[in-house]
C-alpha positions as CSV (number, residue, x, y, z in Angstrom):
1,M,-161.3,-70.9,13.5
2,L,-158.8,-68.6,13.1
3,R,-156.7,-66.6,15.7
4,I,-156.9,-63.4,13.8
5,Y,-160.9,-63.2,13.5
6,E,-161.1,-62.5,17.6
7,V,-158.8,-59.8,16.9
8,V,-160.9,-58.7,13.7
9,L,-164.0,-58.1,16.1
10,V,-161.9,-56.3,19.0
11,M,-160.9,-53.9,16.0
12,A,-164.2,-54.1,15.2
13,G,-165.1,-52.7,18.5
14,D,-161.9,-50.2,18.2
15,T,-163.4,-48.5,15.0
16,A,-166.5,-48.5,16.3
17,R,-165.5,-45.8,18.7
18,I,-163.9,-44.0,16.3
19,A,-166.6,-43.5,13.6
20,E,-169.1,-42.4,16.5
21,Q,-166.3,-39.6,16.7
22,I,-165.8,-39.5,13.2
23,E,-169.8,-39.1,12.8
24,R,-169.9,-36.0,14.7
25,R,-167.4,-34.6,11.2
26,D,-168.1,-36.4,8.4
27,R,-171.3,-39.3,8.3
28,D,-170.2,-40.5,5.3
29,L,-166.4,-41.0,6.4
30,A,-168.0,-42.5,9.5
31,R,-170.1,-45.0,7.1
32,Q,-167.9,-45.7,4.6
33,L,-165.8,-47.1,8.1
34,R,-168.2,-49.1,9.9
35,R,-169.1,-50.7,6.4
36,A,-165.3,-51.5,5.6
37,M,-164.9,-52.5,8.8
38,Q,-168.1,-54.4,8.9
39,S,-166.9,-56.2,5.4
40,V,-163.6,-57.2,7.2
41,A,-165.3,-59.6,9.9
42,L,-167.6,-60.8,7.4
43,N,-165.1,-61.9,4.6
44,V,-162.8,-63.6,7.1
45,A,-165.4,-65.6,8.8
46,E,-166.0,-66.9,5.3
47,G,-163.1,-67.6,3.7
48,M,-163.1,-69.3,7.5
49,G,-165.5,-72.3,6.1
50,S,-164.1,-71.8,2.1
51,L,-162.0,-73.9,0.1
52,H,-159.3,-73.7,-1.6
53,G,-159.2,-70.4,-4.1
54,H,-162.4,-69.3,-2.6
55,K,-160.3,-69.1,1.0
56,R,-158.1,-66.7,-0.8
57,Q,-160.7,-64.1,-2.5
58,R,-162.3,-64.0,0.9
59,Y,-158.9,-63.1,3.1
60,S,-158.0,-61.2,0.1
61,S,-161.6,-59.2,0.2
62,A,-161.0,-58.5,3.5
63,L,-157.4,-57.6,3.4
64,G,-158.5,-54.6,1.1
65,S,-161.6,-53.9,3.4
66,A,-158.7,-53.5,6.4
67,R,-156.7,-51.1,4.1
68,E,-159.6,-49.3,3.8
69,A,-160.9,-49.1,7.2
70,L,-157.1,-47.8,8.2
71,A,-157.3,-45.3,5.6
72,C,-160.5,-43.6,6.9
73,V,-159.3,-43.1,10.2
74,Q,-155.9,-41.9,8.6
75,V,-157.9,-39.6,6.6
76,A,-160.1,-38.5,9.3
77,Q,-157.0,-37.6,11.3
78,A,-155.9,-35.6,8.2
79,M,-158.3,-33.7,8.5
80,R,-159.0,-33.0,11.9
81,Y,-162.4,-34.9,12.4
82,I,-160.3,-37.0,15.5
83,G,-157.4,-36.5,17.5
84,P,-154.5,-39.0,18.1
85,V,-155.8,-42.9,17.7
86,H,-154.0,-44.7,20.4
87,E,-150.9,-46.9,19.9
88,Q,-152.2,-50.5,20.8
89,V,-155.6,-49.3,18.2
90,L,-153.6,-48.7,15.3
91,D,-151.2,-51.8,15.9
92,R,-154.5,-54.3,16.3
93,M,-154.9,-52.8,13.3
94,D,-151.5,-53.1,11.2
95,H,-151.5,-57.1,12.6
96,V,-154.7,-57.6,10.8
97,I,-153.0,-56.0,7.5
98,A,-150.0,-58.4,8.3
99,T,-151.5,-61.0,9.3
100,L,-154.5,-61.5,5.9
101,G,-151.3,-60.3,3.8
102,R,-149.4,-63.3,4.6
103,L,-152.7,-65.5,4.3
104,V,-153.4,-64.0,1.0
105,Y,-149.3,-63.8,-0.5
106,R,-148.0,-66.6,0.8
107,R,-147.2,-69.5,-1.8
108,A,-149.5,-71.8,-2.5
109,S,-148.7,-75.5,-1.4
């Protein structure tokens, strides 16, 4: 199992709390954040069980969704739906995005 999967699950908990705050002001954005985060976890899990090119496709989908989840948080901050997000939460999101990026963009052996 990929070690990053455990980090993704912690990130899901982080974003669930953020989505609850966002939902008070913008139900659609909160729903978008939840869907994106679910997609990250599900695509990483699916990728772990896939072979070759399919694995990279799943990780690529997870990467796009992780970036979308981060964007949802950033938009919520910009629109003043939420206050500052704990630095550790943002670091975890960056870590997941960077790790998935390495999995997607590494050279084929």
